[in-house]
C-alpha angles and dihedrals in degrees: 000000000000123000115257112246121230098264088052092054089051090056093046088052094053092048090053092051090049092052092050090050091051091048090050094052094045092049097043129202090273090067096050091044096049091039109171089000096082101047113212092202127208110346120231127195109307097029127257097336097040135090115296097024106147129179117237100184137252118334124208117247125167121318119356120249114262093202094063093057086208099127134245096327097050116135116251099232107127111198123172122261110290125199094168088215125168093262112118111246124225122255113291115258127199092013111210098214135017094235099295104177121207114242119253090025121156115278122226137182091229114097097252094146093058091048092050090049093052105020096160091059108100089205093066092055092042089055092058094044090051091056092048092047093051097047127092120257093259093047094045092054087051094048092046089054088048091046094050096050093044092052092046088056087071094061120202092356088067100055098085090040091051092050087052091052092045088052092059098053114103102194129063092220090056093050091047093054090047094048093048094049092044094054093045091051091051088052089054096046109017109018098169091052089046095053089045094050095041090052090060098051116117120233118247124191132195129203110244097178142332087285106026138059135184132208103245091195138323151142097303094046090049093049089049090054092049095051092044090055089042092053093049087061105031110002094176093059091044092049094046091051093047090046097048111016108033120095117254094241090058098039099092093052092044094049087054089052094050094045093046088064102032096051088060091056106030115000093175094058091042091056093045085056091050090051087050090055092050091049090051089058103269121132123270090254096104096047092049091049093047092052091046096050090045094051092048089057103032117006095175091056093048091049092051092051089049091050090057096051125101114249111264147086096314093052093049089053091051091046088052092051095052096039097096094053094045090049092054094054106028115012096182089053088051095051089049089054092047090055090057093057115094117250116262138064096329088053090054092051089050091050091051089051092048090050092050090051092049096045095073092068103017111032097151094054091039092054090051092046093050091046091057100037110036139049145188121013091342088060093051095049094052097041089051093059092048096044091047089057093040096048088052091057099034116005095181093052093047090051092048091056094047088053090059093060110108095217112078093195089057093048091053096050091048094047087050093050093045093047092054092053095041091056094075089061109024116013093181092057088046093055089049088055089052092053091056089064114105100191110081094210096051089043092059091047092053092048091053088049095051091049092049094051094039089051088051090060104027111009095172091053090048091050093051089050096046091054089069097056112115099202108085092208091052091048093050092049090047092048095049091051092049091050093050093053097037094043091063098040101044115003094183097049091044089052092051091051091050092051088057094056122100119247104268137117091271092062092044089050088050091050092051087047090052089054092048090052087064103051139057124226128227093219143003094254091063090044092054094049087059093047091052090049094054092049095050107128093216097037107159135204092250091054090048090057092051092054090047089052092049092054121093092227130170109259095248092053092045094052092048093053095048088052088053093054096036 
């Protein structure tokens, strides 16, 4: 081989520099900064951005992150605290990637590619928001799910863009859909990044009623979405991380996330993993859930798996999980399986599941069987299911059956449960059920549940009925529940109703509830403080103003409330 001359060396040197520049641009500063934190997985041909690239999940590098709280296998990405609120974020600086989209990512009709190519151009984001605003509710939810997954495919480069999109959404329901799909998409394409970001999400709670609250979104929900998406792509890696790296407090939720995806692709292996968890000392929750999910999708497959199991505790748990689906299709087969379960707590669980399956078609016979064969809280649970179905079909017959139960405390609890369910369909019958309750405390709780469910279906009708209540305390409880439901559903109509109420504590409690309906809370302690305020018997106009001023309300809602208490 001849020696290269000087000009040729220069050409080779230039080519080498160009190659290094190309590698630098494709990799991006985010890859070098995050290092091992953002795992690039198993490389296919063409490297990370080429065909065949596949995520294999977080890899362990050095000491684990203490901020993620995800245990010894937690990824080492260290993002800042992320509330994903509706405040518009500033333009991204130091972008990590130039819109490198993961192969095989979800497609969408929204111009996501244009947005990622030019994320600092407001017109790109405005174009997406215009499509969302012009779409129907059903189409908007579909588009939001597509948008979340499409953004997630770009990995770390999408984080600042995602926050901008989230900041533009005006409805909590829209934000919740986007958040869930984004984190699921991260689990599918960039699980290490997804785990790290999900671990930083702030919890947000919403008041559902004067007694109940729900987690609107938060760290645990985000993590579950990540592992669910991850398990859809690589269930072994997701299961390994949940088994070995997730914190104990998160594990039940994350197991549910893994199984919800894994059962759809390989139910037998998912169930094998659940058995392994039980053998390692975990509760039987995972195994019951795996069997339940499997039987709801493929009862014959689940029954075949059961038939090949050795008699014993694990078989009994699998039988418990599939019992409800078996009872719905073949009651005789379900009773035969129940007879094969060893007596004890597992048998009682299996009997409850059997009753819940039977109750859909045979509520009367199910209620009688449960009365004669179960006791304690298991009996209450199973009877509640049967009586709910029965009352919806024949309220008088269900009430007559409950009146035959020898335990008056049990009667009261079941009348309360049935009344709450019946309120969606027949408020008048529900109120009749409430009046059958002897215990005053349970009766008040039941009345509250009836009003809550009634106002979710027909707030105006519930408001007209509540106006006739003689008890000031019951009226205030009813008004606050109506305001919570109506204030989220139709702000203008709810405000008009509030303007029509006389000045009294019940009105001010409803005004505070209207405010609470339009905010989310950072923790349950704050939520409970609001709940106490709206139920105060001597709540004054001045106190209502203080609570309105405390709330982080949209301007239009704040103005309306201040008008109401002027």
